[in-house]
N, C-alpha and C positions, 0 to 999 in steps of 0.2 A: 504494500500500500504506500502511496505517495501523499505528500502534502505539498500543495502548489499555491503560490501567491500570484494573482493575476490583476492587472490594471489595464482597462481598455479605455482609451481616450480619443475622442474625435478631435481632429485638428482643423482649425479654420472655420469654426461655426460662427454664427452671428452673435452668440452670447458666450460670456465667460463661464456660465454654469453648465455643468455636464450631468447634473443629477437625473435629468430625464433619460439620458443615454444609459447611465448606470442602472436605473430602474428597469429599463428594457433588457439589458444584459442579464440582470438577475432573474427576470421572467424566463429568458432562454435557459439559463442555468438550472432554475427550479424544475423545468420540464424534463431534465435529465435524470432526476432522482439522486444525484450526487449530494453528499453532505457539504455544506459551505457556510462560511461566516463572513459577512460584510464587515469591513473595518474602515476607518477614516481614509486610508490611502489605497485601498484595493479590496480584493476578496480572496480569502483562503478557501481552498477546496481540498477534500481528502477523498481518496479512492484509488481505483485502478488507473495507472498513469495513462494508458491508451484512451480510456473513457474520458479522463480529464482533458487531455489534449484535443480530443474530438469536440468536447463541449466548448473549449476555449476558441477553437476555430469557428464554431457556430456563433459565439458571442461576438467575435471580431467581425465576421461577415455581416451579422445583423445590424451592426452600427452604421454601415454605409447606407445612404439614402439620398433623397433629393438634395439636401443641403450639406451632406457630409461626403466628401470625396477623398478624404485621407484619414486613416485611423492608425494610432500608435498603440500597440499592445506589448506590455512588458510581462514576462513570465519568469518566476523563480521556482525551481523544482528541488524539493528535498525528498530523495528516494533512498530508503534504507532497505537492505536485503537481509540483515541479521536479526531484525525483529519487526513487529508490526508498528507502523508509524501512524499516529493520529494527532489531530490538533490538540485535543485534551491532554494527551500524553506529553507532548512537547511543552505545553504550559505547565503541567504538573511537575515536570523535571526541574524547571527553573524555580517554581515556587518552593519545591522541596529544598533546594540549595539555599534559598533565602530564609528558610525556617518558617514558611507560611503555609 
């Protein structure tokens, strides 16, 4: 299982706000059934890496439209093969080291 951070940003829109585009990407992601968590700078997704990458491609493509002709998508992949990796597990490991 992998944990992936993704940020999909339309470039050159008529507004500085991208919340409408983020909401649309989350609708696309939600339809996949993958577990995800929105955060202030992107979205974390956990699951099978191939499924995640397919979902990201759908999110990226769905951002293009009548007023969007350029999209910048950033992906960070954490993929471990020695144990199951989850978002909760990653956070728990840090909290444990901090004594919380």
